Residue, then its C-alpha position, 0 to 999 in steps of 0.5 A: m816489512s812487517a811490524k814485527d820485523a820493523t821492531n827486530m831492526l829497531l832493536d838491532e840498531t840500539a844500544m842493549f843491556e841483558i838481564r839473567f834470571e838462573t833457574t832450573e825451576y821455570r824451564p821453556d815449558l813456561q814463559v817468564s817476562i819482566r815488567s818494569g816501571a820505566d814503561g808504566w808496568s804495562v809492557d812483558w819483555p820476554g826472554d829467551f831461555e839460554g842454558d839455565a837462565w832466562v836472558f832479557r835483551l832490554p833497549d836502554d831507552p827507556f830503562r837506562p840509567a836505573m830501573d825497578f821491575k818484576f818477573r812475571l810468569e806465563e803473563q799473568y803471575w808476578m813475583s812476590g816481595p819487592n821490586l827489583h832495582l837495577a842502578p849503574e855502579p856509583 
């Protein structure tokens, strides 16, 4: 079994959540990813383009219960502005 297959199997068995970035500007000829402070801002988590949105399916661990993140374009351009923050509803 390849490392990619093992990772996919692990993700299939892990609790997941979804982040959606709706856009018609950044289409699939480009790649949008997420980086987060939860993993040291060092890992690009790629999204899948579905309809008019990039969909990111992330494992609960290490991102829950709260996370700061930014979108990246082509694994080199960071979104401008402050970090986005995701937290559970009170």
